[in-house]
N, C-alpha and C positions, 0 to 999 in steps of 0.2 A: 477405296483405300487397297493398297497392297499389303500382303503379308508382312513384309520388311516393315513398314509403317507402323502396322500394329505390333510388332516385337520390339520397336525401339522409340525414343521418345519424340519421333517425327510424328507420333500419334495425337499429341498434346492438342487440345482446341479442335480436333476432329470430330465430326459426327458420323456415326454409322446407324442411320435408321434413326431411334430416340436414345442412344447411347452413347455418351461421349467417353472416349478412350484417353486414359491418362498414364503417366508414367506408373503411377502407383498402382493404378487397376494391373497393368502389365505384369509388375511385380508380384502382385498377388496372386496372381493365378499363372505364374511362370512355370510352376511343376505340371499343372495340368496341360499346359501348353507345350511342353516339352513331351510329354507322354503322347499326346494327341499327334504330333508331327512326327514321332517315332513309329506311331501305327500307320501314319499315312504313307511312310515311307516303305513300308512292307505292303500296305494295301492301298496301292496309288489309285485304283480305281475309286475306291471309297473317297479318296480327295477329290478326285473329278465328281463324283456326287454331290459332295459339299459345295462345291464351285457353282453346278447346275441349280443347288437350290437356293443360291443368291438371286437368281433370275426368275422373276415372277412369270416371265413370258416362255420359259425354256421349254424346248420340244426335244433335247438330246436326251438319249438314253442308250446303255450299252447291250448288246447282246452277251451271252453267256460267255463263249469263245473269247470275245472281245476281253472280258475281265481276267478270264486265263492267261493270256495272252501278257497284258500288262503285268501282272502279278512276277509273271516268269521273268520279266526283263527286270523288274525291281529287285529280284532277290539272287540271281546269278551274276558271275562274273561275263561269262560268254553265253549267248544266247543264237541259235543259229535256226532261222525259220523259213519254209518253203511251203507256201500257200498259193491257191488259183487266185486267178483274176476277181476283182471285185471283193477280195477279202478284207480289203481295207488295209493291206499291210502297209503302206508309208504313212497313212494317217495316223495308226496306232504307234508307230516307231517314232514319228515325229512330236505325237503327244506326250510320250514316254520320256523323251527327252527334254520336253518343256517342263513337264513335272518334276524332274531333277534340277532343273535351273531353278525352279521356285523352291523347292524344298531343301538343296544344298547351297547356300550362300556361297559365292565366288565359282560355281562349278563353271568349268570350260568344258564345251561339248562340240564335236564335230560331225560332219555330214560328209561322205565323200563317196562317189559312183566312177562310172567309166569315165565321166567329164565332168568339168568343172560348172560349165554352164548347166549341164543336166541337173547336177546337185542344187546348185542354186534355185532352179526352177521348181524342184520339188519342194525344199525347205519354203521358199515363198508362199506357193501354192497352200501347202498342208499349214502353215503357221496362221496363214490370213483365214484359211476356213474353219480353224479350230476358234480363233479369236471371234469370228461372226457367230458360231455355233455355241460358244462360251466366253460371253463378254468379260470375266473376270480373269482370263487368262490376259486379256489385252491391257489390263491395268496393273499388270505385272511388269510389261514392257515399256521400255522409254522411249517411245516414239520421235520425241524431240526433247533437245536440251535448251531449249529457247528459256531464257532467264535462268537457268542453272549453271552451277560451277562444278568442275570436278565430275560431271556425269557424261558416260559415253552414250551417244544414242544410238539407234539403230541405223545401220546403213544398208542400201540395197541398190545394187547395179545387176548389170543384165547377165554377169558370171561370179559374181561375190556379193554375198549376203550376211549379214553379223547382227543378230538381234539381242540386244542388250537388256539386262532384266534390272529391276531397281535394288535387288542386294548384289550386283556385281558380277553374276552370272552371265556368260554369253555362249548364244548357240548359233554357230556359223559353218558355210561349207568350206572345204579346201579342195586342193588339187593332190591327187595320188601321183605325184612329182617331187622331183629335186626342190622346186620352189618351197615345199612345207617344211622342209629339213630343219631341225632347232625348234619348232612350235610343240608345246606342252600343252597336253590336254587329260582330262580327268576320266572322260568315257567318249563314246563315240558311235556312228551308226555308219557302217558299210551297205550303201544301197545297191542293189543289182551287182553283187559281188563280183559274178561271174566276170564283168569286164573292168575288174579292177587288178592291177598288175600286182602279183603276191609279193614280188622282191621289194617294191615300192612299199607295199602297206607293211610289210616286217621292217625294212630298214628305214624307214620314215616315218610313218605313223603310227606304229605300235612300239610303246616302250619296251626295252629289251627283258626289264625285270617281268612282264607280264607274259611272256612265252611268246612262241612263234605259232602264227596262225597259217594254215595250209591253206589255198584256195583252189578249187578242184573244180 
């Protein structure tokens, strides 16, 4: 069951282990749930720890530096990171975006790199890897809308991907070009930013009110 189902009446008559989730139960614990989600928004690594605890066969654990990176990404408007190979840069960055999509309903998140096909490959590979390691993330994504109405499903092609979450959030890749003009996002990831045109970044992708970003 997804976090959205637990927080809404869609949890009626569903079972989580031996506990039946009802609207009355959700309302009773709403203050505690709000504090918990607020805590997870600042300590997003702890949210992942919780998701891992749901899997009896879990083998995933963070290194200390990975926790520092995730917390920094959750607390600051802009984060610029330069790390060596095998640091799990893309893995952690995409995980951070997935966490935002779960904890912030209706979040619109983009990933951009030098080429649209490149960003599509990065997002697809990392999302699938994270879902394999932490199955609870997979249950937050709408993989198919068969039998459902009014639900956007995940779409994947060679150069375009859009992962739809059950709470209305979307994680997708975009092109650093005029084709993206007019789109509106809440947050995003510039992957391999040295290959991104800074004019397109500032005039097309980054809203004016957030300021100017210089790519050097």
